[in-house]
N, C-alpha and C positions, 0 to 999 in steps of 0.2 A: 542561489535564489531558487525557490520553488514557485512555479507558475501554475496556477489552477484556472480553469475555465468554468464558470457557473452559468447554467442556462435555466431560466425561470420564466415560464409562459412565453412572452414575446421578447424578452431581454436576454442579452449575453454580456456577462461581466468577466474581466480577467482580474484575478487576485494574485499578487505576488507577496510571498512570505519570506522574510529574511531567514537564511539558515543559521543554525547554531554554529558559530565559528569554532567552538571547541570539538565539534565532530569532524574528523578528517576523512573517515571512511566508515562504511557499514559492512559488517560481516553477516551473510545470510546463509543459514544451514537449512536445507530443505529436504524432506523425503516426500513420499506420495501424499500424505494427508496433514503434515504439519510443517511449520516454518518457524525458525528462531532467528531473531535479528539482534546483533550486538553492535554497540557504537565503539569505534576506535580499537577494535581487536577482540578476539575470542576470549570469553570468560572475563571481560572488562565491564564492571558495573552490573546493572540489572538488565537482563534480556527482555525482549518483547516476544511473547509466545502467540502464535497465530494458527488457526485451523484452515486448511485448504479443503475446499469442496469443488471437485472438478465438474464443470458444466459440459465441456467437450474437450478434444485433444489440445486445443489452443486457448482455452478460457477457464478460469477458475474464480471462486469467490473466496476472499480472505475475511475472517473474523477474528477478533482477539479472544484467546483462550483464558476465560475467568477462572478455570480450575487449576491453572499453573501460576497465576500472579494476580494481584489486585489490579483492577482496571480504573484508570483515572476517568474523569468526566468525558474527555474527548473520545477515549476508546469505547466507553459505554454507549456514547451517542452513535458512533460508527456501527456497533453491533445492533443497536435499536433501529437503525435504518438499513438493515439487511446487508451490512458489510460492503467491501469493496470488490468490484468485479475487474479482474485483470485479464486483458486480451493480448496475446502475443501478436505483434505485427509482423516482425521478421527477425531472423537471426543472421548476423554477419560476423564471421570469425568466432570469437569467444564472447560476443555480445548479443543480448536479446533486447530488442526494442519492443516496448509495450505501451499500452494505454490503460490507465486505472480510472474506473468510473464508479461513482456512487450516486444512486438515485435516492434522495431523501423521501421520507413518508409524505412530505409536503409537495413533492413533485419537482423539486429542483434537481438538476443533473450537474454534478461536480466532477470534472475530469482533469487528468494530468498525463502528459506523455513522459516516458522515462526510458532509461537504459540501465541494464544490469549486466556486468561483465564478470567472467571468471578470470581469476588471476592465474 
């Protein structure tokens, strides 16, 4: 389950989105300025290509790279709303705990806490 918090003016709403049960794991390959995500294994299906824009040593903005693949409506919407800002909270062992936040052009703040680990 994916849990998102949406803050809009004076209200806070939690949204829970069911995960696609066919996806067992994500593979993320990252370098300084790009990130590629695969579902269920490297070179399996169509990857998501993202651009990384570093804000500081612990924070970066992700947008989808339209030059490498066609963007569906959701990815276009994310890009139109200035992407997703990812802030590293802490690192424990091989895992990074983070908060991903998107502030829409309409002023809503959508956030999610997550963990990404190195195998």
